[in-house]
C-alpha positions as CSV (number, residue, x, y, z in Angstrom):
1,M,-0.2,-0.1,0.2
2,A,1.0,3.6,-0.8
3,K,2.6,5.5,1.9
4,A,0.3,8.4,2.9
5,T,2.2,11.7,2.4
6,K,1.0,15.0,4.3
7,M,-1.6,17.0,2.9
8,P,-1.7,20.9,3.3
9,V,-3.9,21.7,5.3
10,V,-6.9,25.0,4.5
11,A,-8.6,25.7,7.7
12,I,-11.9,27.5,7.0
13,V,-12.6,30.2,10.0
14,G,-15.3,32.6,10.5
15,R,-17.5,33.9,13.1
16,P,-20.9,31.5,14.2
17,N,-23.5,31.0,11.3
18,V,-21.6,32.4,8.2
19,G,-21.6,29.0,6.3
20,K,-18.4,27.3,7.0
21,S,-19.8,23.9,7.4
22,S,-22.0,24.4,4.2
23,L,-18.9,25.6,2.4
24,L,-17.0,22.5,3.4
25,N,-19.9,20.2,2.0
26,A,-19.8,22.1,-1.3
27,L,-16.2,21.9,-1.7
28,V,-15.8,18.4,-1.0
29,G,-19.2,17.5,-2.9
30,M,-20.6,15.5,-0.1
31,L,-22.6,16.2,3.2
32,V,-19.8,16.0,6.0
33,S,-20.5,18.7,8.3
34,I,-23.8,19.2,10.2
35,V,-25.4,22.3,8.5
36,Q,-28.2,23.9,10.7
37,D,-29.4,27.5,10.7
38,M,-28.2,28.3,14.6
39,P,-24.9,29.1,15.6
40,G,-22.7,26.6,17.8
41,V,-23.5,23.5,15.8
42,T,-19.8,23.0,15.0
43,R,-17.9,22.3,17.8
44,D,-14.7,20.0,16.9
45,R,-12.6,20.2,13.8
46,V,-14.1,18.3,10.9
47,S,-11.6,17.5,8.5
48,M,-11.8,15.9,4.6
49,P,-9.3,15.6,1.9
50,M,-10.0,17.3,-1.0
51,K,-8.9,17.3,-4.9
52,L,-7.3,20.4,-6.0
53,R,-6.2,20.1,-9.6
54,D,-4.2,16.5,-9.7
55,R,-3.3,17.1,-5.9
56,Y,-4.7,16.3,-2.4
57,V,-5.6,19.0,0.4
58,E,-7.1,18.7,3.9
59,L,-9.9,20.8,4.2
60,V,-10.5,21.8,8.5
61,D,-14.1,23.1,9.1
62,T,-14.0,24.8,12.5
63,G,-16.1,26.1,15.1
64,G,-17.9,29.6,15.3
65,Y,-15.2,32.2,16.4
66,G,-16.2,34.0,19.3
67,F,-19.2,32.1,19.9
68,V,-20.2,31.8,23.4
69,D,-21.3,28.1,24.0
70,P,-23.9,27.4,26.8
71,D,-22.6,24.2,27.7
72,Q,-19.5,26.2,28.7
73,L,-17.0,24.8,25.9
74,T,-16.3,28.2,24.5
75,D,-12.7,27.5,25.6
76,H,-12.6,24.0,23.9
77,I,-13.9,25.5,21.0
78,Q,-11.3,28.3,20.8
79,H,-8.8,25.8,21.6
80,Q,-9.6,23.5,18.5
81,I,-10.0,27.2,16.6
82,E,-6.3,27.4,17.5
83,M,-4.9,24.1,16.7
84,A,-6.5,24.3,13.2
85,L,-4.6,28.0,12.3
86,A,-1.2,26.4,13.9
87,R,-1.6,23.7,11.4
88,S,-2.8,25.5,8.4
89,D,-1.1,26.2,5.5
90,V,-4.0,28.6,3.9
91,V,-7.3,29.9,5.7
92,M,-10.2,30.7,4.2
93,F,-12.0,33.3,6.1
94,V,-15.9,33.7,5.6
95,V,-17.8,36.2,6.3
96,D,-21.6,36.6,6.0
97,A,-22.3,39.2,2.9
98,N,-26.3,39.4,3.9
99,E,-25.6,40.6,7.4
100,G,-22.2,42.9,6.1
101,L,-18.8,43.8,8.2
102,T,-19.1,43.3,11.8
103,T,-16.5,43.9,14.6
104,T,-15.9,39.9,14.8
105,D,-15.1,40.1,11.2
106,Q,-12.5,42.6,12.2
107,E,-11.4,40.8,15.3
108,I,-10.6,37.6,13.1
109,A,-8.8,39.5,10.4
110,G,-6.2,41.4,12.7
111,L,-5.4,37.7,14.1
112,L,-5.0,36.3,10.7
113,R,-2.8,39.5,9.6
114,K,-0.8,39.3,12.9
115,R,0.1,35.4,12.3
116,G,1.0,36.3,8.5
117,L,-1.6,33.2,7.6
118,K,-2.2,33.2,4.0
119,T,-5.7,34.1,3.5
120,I,-8.3,33.7,1.1
121,L,-11.4,36.0,2.1
122,V,-14.7,34.7,1.4
123,A,-18.4,36.7,1.4
124,N,-20.6,33.6,1.6
125,K,-24.5,34.0,0.6
126,V,-23.8,35.9,-2.3
127,D,-26.6,34.7,-4.5
128,G,-27.2,37.0,-7.2
129,K,-25.4,40.8,-8.8
130,K,-27.1,42.6,-5.9
131,E,-25.2,41.2,-3.1
132,D,-22.0,41.4,-5.4
133,A,-22.2,45.3,-5.0
134,A,-22.2,45.1,-1.4
135,L,-18.6,43.0,-1.2
136,G,-16.7,46.4,-1.5
137,D,-17.3,46.9,2.2
138,F,-15.4,43.8,3.3
139,A,-11.9,45.7,1.3
140,R,-11.6,47.0,5.1
141,L,-10.7,44.0,6.4
142,G,-7.3,44.5,4.8
143,L,-7.5,41.0,3.1
144,G,-8.4,41.9,-0.5
145,T,-11.9,42.0,-2.3
146,P,-13.5,38.8,-1.2
147,I,-14.9,35.9,-3.5
148,G,-18.4,36.1,-3.4
149,V,-20.1,32.6,-3.1
150,S,-23.3,31.0,-2.6
151,A,-22.5,27.4,-1.1
152,K,-26.3,26.6,-0.5
153,S,-26.5,27.2,-4.6
154,G,-22.9,26.5,-5.5
155,R,-22.7,29.7,-7.1
156,N,-18.6,30.5,-8.0
157,I,-17.7,27.4,-6.1
158,E,-15.6,26.5,-8.8
159,A,-13.8,29.9,-8.9
160,L,-13.2,29.6,-5.3
161,V,-11.4,26.1,-6.1
162,E,-9.6,27.7,-8.8
163,S,-8.6,30.7,-6.5
164,L,-7.4,28.2,-3.7
165,A,-5.1,26.2,-6.2
166,E,-3.7,29.1,-7.0
167,V,-2.6,29.6,-3.3
168,V,-1.9,26.3,-1.8
169,D,1.8,25.2,-2.2
170,L,0.6,21.6,-4.0
171,S,4.3,20.9,-5.0
172,D,4.6,18.2,-2.2
173,A,1.0,17.2,-2.0
174,P,-0.1,13.8,-2.5
175,T,-1.3,12.7,-5.8
176,E,-3.6,9.9,-5.0
177,M,-5.4,9.4,-1.5
178,P,-4.5,5.6,-0.6
179,P,-7.6,3.7,0.5
180,P,-7.8,3.1,4.4
181,A,-6.7,-0.4,5.3
182,M,-9.2,-0.4,8.1
183,M,-12.1,2.0,9.2
184,V,-12.9,1.8,13.1
185,A,-16.1,3.0,14.0
186,I,-15.7,4.6,17.9
187,V,-19.7,4.6,19.3
188,G,-21.1,4.7,22.6
189,K,-23.7,6.5,24.9
190,R,-23.4,10.3,25.6
191,N,-20.4,11.3,27.6
192,A,-18.9,7.3,27.8
193,G,-15.1,8.6,26.8
194,K,-15.5,8.6,23.0
195,S,-13.4,11.5,22.0
196,T,-11.0,10.9,25.2
197,L,-10.7,7.3,23.2
198,V,-10.0,8.8,19.9
199,N,-7.4,11.5,21.2
200,A,-5.6,8.4,23.3
201,I,-5.2,6.9,19.7
202,A,-4.3,10.1,18.2
203,R,-1.3,10.3,20.5
204,L,-0.1,6.9,19.7
205,Y,0.1,7.9,16.2
206,D,0.0,11.5,15.5
207,A,1.5,14.8,17.0
208,D,-1.7,16.1,17.2
209,A,-3.2,14.6,20.6
210,D,-6.3,17.2,20.9
211,R,-7.9,16.3,17.7
212,V,-11.4,16.5,19.5
213,I,-12.8,18.0,22.1
214,V,-13.0,16.3,25.6
215,S,-15.1,17.7,28.4
216,E,-17.6,16.6,31.1
217,V,-20.5,17.9,29.4
218,P,-22.8,15.2,27.6
219,G,-23.4,15.1,23.8
220,T,-19.9,17.4,23.1
221,T,-19.4,15.6,20.0
222,R,-21.9,16.3,17.3
223,D,-20.8,15.0,14.2
224,S,-18.9,12.3,12.9
225,I,-15.5,13.0,12.6
226,D,-13.2,11.1,10.6
227,V,-9.4,10.7,11.9
228,R,-6.9,9.5,9.3
229,F,-3.8,8.1,10.7
230,E,-0.8,5.6,9.7
231,K,-0.2,2.9,11.5
232,D,2.8,0.1,10.6
233,G,2.7,1.5,6.5
234,E,-1.3,1.4,6.6
235,V,-3.4,3.9,6.8
236,L,-6.3,3.9,9.1
237,V,-9.3,5.8,10.1
238,V,-11.1,6.0,13.2
239,I,-14.6,7.8,13.2
240,D,-15.4,9.7,16.3
241,T,-19.0,9.7,16.6
242,A,-21.8,11.6,18.5
243,G,-23.2,10.1,21.9
244,V,-26.5,8.1,21.6
245,R,-28.9,8.8,24.3
246,K,-32.6,7.3,24.7
247,K,-34.8,7.6,21.4
248,R,-37.9,9.3,22.8
249,R,-35.7,12.3,24.1
250,I,-34.3,12.6,20.5
251,V,-36.7,15.4,18.9
252,A,-36.8,15.4,14.8
253,S,-35.8,19.3,14.6
254,D,-33.0,18.6,17.5
255,V,-29.8,18.6,15.7
256,E,-28.7,15.8,17.9
257,Y,-31.4,14.0,15.7
258,Y,-28.9,14.4,13.1
259,S,-26.1,13.7,15.4
260,F,-27.6,9.8,16.3
261,H,-28.2,9.0,12.0
262,R,-24.8,10.2,11.7
263,A,-23.7,7.5,14.3
264,Q,-25.6,5.0,12.2
265,R,-24.1,5.5,9.0
266,S,-20.7,5.6,10.5
267,I,-21.5,2.0,11.8
268,R,-22.4,1.3,8.4
269,R,-19.3,2.4,7.0
270,A,-16.7,0.7,9.5
271,D,-15.1,-2.1,8.9
272,V,-15.0,-2.7,12.8
273,V,-16.9,-1.1,15.6
274,M,-15.9,-0.2,19.1
275,L,-18.4,0.0,21.1
276,L,-17.6,2.2,24.3
277,V,-19.3,1.8,27.7
278,D,-18.8,3.5,30.8
279,G,-17.5,0.6,33.2
280,T,-18.5,3.0,36.2
281,E,-22.5,2.8,35.1
282,I,-24.7,0.1,34.7
283,L,-25.4,-0.6,31.1
284,S,-28.3,1.7,29.7
285,E,-31.1,1.5,27.3
286,P,-28.5,3.6,24.4
287,D,-26.2,0.7,25.3
288,K,-28.1,-2.3,24.6
289,K,-29.6,-0.3,21.3
290,L,-26.2,0.2,19.6
291,A,-25.1,-3.5,20.5
292,R,-28.3,-4.5,18.6
293,Y,-27.6,-2.2,15.8
294,V,-24.0,-3.5,15.2
295,A,-25.7,-7.0,15.4
296,D,-28.0,-6.2,12.7
297,Q,-25.4,-4.9,10.3
298,F,-23.1,-7.7,11.2
299,K,-20.2,-5.4,12.0
300,P,-17.1,-7.1,14.1
301,V,-17.2,-5.1,17.3
302,V,-14.8,-4.8,20.3
303,I,-16.6,-3.8,23.6
304,I,-14.4,-1.3,25.1
305,V,-14.8,-0.8,29.0
306,N,-13.6,2.5,29.4
307,K,-12.5,4.3,32.8
308,W,-11.3,0.6,34.2
309,D,-9.1,2.0,36.8
310,L,-12.2,3.7,38.5
311,T,-14.5,0.9,37.7
312,R,-11.6,-1.5,39.6
313,K,-11.9,0.5,42.5
314,I,-15.9,0.2,42.7
315,L,-15.7,-3.3,42.2
316,A,-13.5,-3.8,44.9
317,Q,-15.8,-1.9,47.5
318,K,-18.5,-4.1,46.7
319,K,-16.5,-7.3,47.6
320,G,-15.2,-5.3,50.9
321,L,-11.7,-5.4,49.5
322,A,-9.7,-2.5,51.5
323,G,-6.7,-2.6,49.4
324,T,-6.1,-2.7,45.7
325,Q,-3.4,-5.5,46.4
326,E,-6.1,-7.7,47.4
327,V,-7.9,-7.2,43.6
328,D,-7.6,-9.5,41.3
329,D,-8.0,-8.1,38.1
330,A,-8.6,-11.4,35.8
331,A,-11.2,-12.5,38.3
332,L,-12.9,-8.8,38.0
333,M,-12.3,-8.7,34.3
334,E,-14.1,-12.2,33.8
335,E,-17.0,-11.2,36.1
336,F,-17.3,-8.2,34.1
337,G,-17.6,-10.1,31.1
338,T,-19.9,-12.4,32.1
339,Y,-22.4,-9.2,33.1
340,L,-21.5,-7.9,29.5
341,G,-22.7,-11.0,28.1
342,E,-26.0,-11.1,29.4
343,E,-26.9,-7.9,28.7
344,M,-25.4,-7.7,25.2
345,R,-26.5,-10.8,24.2
346,P,-26.9,-9.9,20.3
347,I,-22.7,-9.2,20.5
348,D,-22.0,-12.0,23.6
349,F,-19.4,-13.5,20.9
350,A,-17.5,-10.4,21.0
351,P,-13.8,-9.8,22.7
352,I,-13.7,-7.3,25.6
353,A,-11.1,-4.5,26.4
354,F,-10.4,-3.1,29.7
355,V,-9.1,0.5,28.8
356,T,-8.7,3.9,30.9
357,A,-8.7,6.4,27.9
358,K,-7.6,9.3,29.7
359,D,-4.3,7.8,30.8
360,G,-3.6,6.0,27.5
361,R,-4.1,2.3,28.9
362,N,-4.4,-0.6,26.8
363,V,-5.3,1.8,24.1
364,Q,-3.0,-0.3,21.9
365,A,-4.0,-3.7,22.7
366,A,-7.7,-2.2,21.7
367,L,-6.5,-0.9,18.5
368,D,-4.9,-4.4,17.6
369,M,-8.0,-6.4,18.6
370,A,-9.8,-4.3,16.5
371,K,-7.2,-5.2,13.6
372,H,-7.4,-9.3,14.4
373,L,-11.3,-8.9,13.8
374,F,-10.8,-7.2,10.8
375,K,-8.4,-9.8,10.0
376,Q,-11.0,-12.8,10.8
377,A,-14.2,-11.2,9.0
378,S,-11.8,-11.1,5.4
379,Q,-11.1,-14.7,5.2
380,R,-12.4,-16.6,3.0
381,L,-12.9,-21.0,3.4
382,S,-13.0,-23.6,0.7
383,T,-16.2,-25.3,-0.6
384,G,-14.9,-28.4,0.7
385,M,-13.8,-27.1,4.6
386,L,-17.2,-26.0,4.8
387,N,-18.7,-29.2,3.7
388,R,-16.8,-31.1,6.2
389,T,-18.1,-28.9,9.1
390,V,-21.6,-28.9,8.2
391,R,-21.5,-32.4,7.7
392,Q,-19.9,-33.1,11.2
393,V,-22.5,-30.6,12.4
394,I,-25.3,-32.6,11.0
395,Q,-23.4,-35.9,12.6
396,E,-23.3,-33.9,15.8
397,R,-27.4,-32.9,15.8
398,S,-29.4,-33.7,13.3
399,P,-32.0,-31.3,11.9
400,S,-35.3,-31.5,12.9
401,N,-38.8,-29.3,12.0
402,P,-42.2,-29.0,13.2
403,V,-43.5,-30.7,9.9
404,G,-41.5,-34.1,10.2
405,R,-39.7,-33.5,7.2
406,K,-35.8,-34.4,7.0
407,A,-33.6,-31.4,6.0
408,R,-31.2,-32.4,3.4
409,V,-28.0,-30.3,3.0
410,Y,-26.1,-30.8,-0.4
411,Y,-23.1,-28.5,-0.3
412,V,-22.1,-25.4,1.2
413,T,-20.4,-22.2,-0.1
414,Q,-19.0,-19.0,0.8
415,A,-20.7,-16.3,-0.7
416,A,-18.8,-13.3,0.6
417,I,-16.5,-11.6,3.2
418,C,-17.0,-9.0,5.8
419,P,-19.2,-10.2,7.2
420,P,-18.5,-13.9,6.2
421,T,-21.7,-15.0,4.6
422,I,-22.3,-19.0,4.5
423,V,-24.9,-20.5,2.0
424,L,-26.3,-23.8,2.5
425,F,-28.0,-25.5,-0.4
426,V,-30.9,-27.9,1.1
427,N,-33.9,-29.8,-0.3
428,N,-36.3,-27.4,1.3
429,V,-35.8,-24.0,3.1
430,K,-38.7,-24.8,5.4
431,Y,-37.4,-28.1,6.6
432,L,-34.4,-25.9,8.5
433,S,-36.2,-24.4,11.8
434,E,-34.6,-21.0,13.0
435,T,-33.5,-22.9,16.1
436,Y,-31.3,-25.4,14.4
437,R,-30.0,-22.3,11.8
438,R,-28.8,-20.6,15.2
439,Y,-27.5,-23.6,16.4
440,I,-25.2,-23.9,13.2
441,V,-24.2,-20.3,13.9
442,N,-23.0,-21.1,17.2
443,R,-21.1,-24.1,15.7
444,F,-19.5,-22.5,13.2
445,R,-17.9,-20.3,15.6
446,D,-16.4,-23.1,17.3
447,L,-15.3,-25.0,14.2
448,L,-14.4,-22.1,11.7
449,P,-11.8,-19.3,12.1
450,Y,-14.6,-17.0,12.6
451,P,-15.0,-17.1,16.5
452,E,-15.1,-13.5,17.5
453,V,-17.1,-11.9,14.5
454,P,-20.5,-12.0,13.1
455,I,-21.3,-15.0,10.5
456,K,-23.8,-14.4,8.4
457,L,-25.9,-17.7,7.2
458,M,-28.1,-17.8,4.1
459,V,-30.2,-20.9,3.3
460,R,-31.6,-21.9,-0.6
461,G,-33.7,-24.1,-1.8
462,R,-31.6,-26.5,-4.4
463,Q,-34.6,-26.0,-7.0
464,A,-34.4,-27.9,-10.8
465,R,-37.2,-27.3,-13.5
466,A,-39.2,-30.6,-13.9
467,A,-39.9,-31.7,-17.8
468,G,-42.0,-29.2,-19.1
469,G,-40.9,-26.4,-17.4
470,K,-43.4,-27.0,-14.3
471,G,-43.3,-27.8,-11.1
472,H,-39.8,-28.5,-8.8
473,V,-37.5,-31.5,-8.3
474,P,-36.2,-31.3,-4.4
475,G,-32.9,-32.9,-6.1
476,A,-34.0,-36.2,-4.2
477,S,-31.5,-38.3,-6.6
478,R,-28.6,-35.8,-4.9
479,A,-26.9,-37.6,-1.9
480,S,-26.9,-35.1,1.2
481,L,-23.5,-34.6,2.9
482,D,-23.9,-36.5,5.7
483,E,-24.2,-39.6,2.9
484,M,-21.2,-38.4,0.8
485,S,-17.8,-40.0,1.0
486,E,-14.8,-38.1,1.8
487,E,-13.8,-37.4,-1.7
488,A,-17.4,-36.5,-2.6
489,I,-17.4,-33.9,0.5
490,N,-14.4,-32.3,-0.9
491,T,-15.9,-31.3,-4.2
492,A,-19.5,-31.2,-3.5
493,G,-20.9,-27.5,-4.7
494,E,-17.6,-26.7,-6.8
495,G,-18.6,-25.6,-10.2
496,E,-22.4,-25.2,-9.8
497,E,-21.7,-21.0,-10.5
498,A,-25.1,-20.2,-11.4
499,E,-26.4,-21.2,-8.2
500,K,-23.6,-19.5,-6.3
501,D,-23.8,-16.3,-8.4
502,D,-27.8,-16.3,-7.3
503,A,-27.0,-16.5,-3.6
504,D,-24.4,-13.7,-4.4
505,E,-27.2,-11.8,-5.2
506,G,-29.0,-12.1,-1.7
507,G,-32.2,-13.5,-3.3
508,G,-34.7,-16.5,-2.1
509,E,-34.5,-17.1,1.6
510,A,-32.8,-14.3,3.7
511,Q,-30.1,-14.3,6.1
512,E,-30.5,-15.6,9.8
513,K,-28.6,-14.2,12.4
514,E,-28.4,-14.5,16.1
């Protein structure tokens, strides 16, 4: 894989509600930052690669400069803006053409001039020639005449891109963006420590340790933030997501409505999910709903128990242990793992990592665990191995069903990886009960190299057209796996590409999951 090259950084700054997030979305051509007609929606730095001519730059959206946050996060937001400016090669300073020049605009311009940063002045919400005529007033900022654009309608966005290409030094910028080897989504309820974990990972691989805002205020992160870094020569992306709360408290007009759906989208995008739980609290409704959603999406998942240092003390006190010397860490972890398995049954096969993200304790091990799961889910097995495994399962426990008819399994194949998708071809799908299908999946987890990842099981009826094109022949003339010789087992199903392709398309009897 090509080595990642440092991209020039273009920071978008301006006072609240001038359209910075809308501009980022317009420039990269996709919905990245949450856009809502209220100040203070963006708090963290939200970045995306952007192609400029034949090179790539990093475009960074920031919070509103000078915004007084009701959650007492003003200093945090300001720190993120300062970090973005410190890393930037070029700044796009956005003003609002409709509201005209403000005192805050002048303060920001003075800051940029003092720092000597390359700056492009952009006047947003310029929808026509009438607004163009009012742009001269912004020349008083001492940053030249602004480029008038409308992020909402796309007016003059191409002109802005060309101006940006003239200002940014693209000589050493990368000409390609290597796709990430793995994408990890960090999800959990509000204030579980997701942003702290992202920053802990950043400390391992990046000098930028303050990647996202960390605060005791629940719901600090609102956007889903992609953080790219390089590990062992591979590009990894960690997605920090908004904290999830009880659904009945989410209003459709609330910014958290969008944050919640961004979190779900991040799970769908990810190769592996880190489900973060606060070890000092009992599992809540959001924790369990996230576990169910991750299971429904068949995503490999590591359950991260955060704040283990505090959890350990709480558990020890409950047992009446006075000193830390008496605490058996392994026993406490096993006990807590049993509790998680009982409360999160849809993902009771998932491995558990006990970390203290604040101190970076066990964070490396948790990330290595995620990589191991991705490797598990990416394995493709031979048809012969699958046939032998299913025959063993059938011999251990024959399938039964309410109608009293015997299910005959003719062969097995793997239709996909990530998740491993195993397809059974049988005489009649109705003869294989849901209970038995769950049993098969559990035995697959024991017998196949997929002990800690979700397995998607699909069942197909092997049907052939009878003479004259009517009716179905269930394949009675063909031997089932439990009747075949060892030689036949190894080759059963090979070469039957038509049925295999049909399985890949996902038609017929749908998946069965735990």
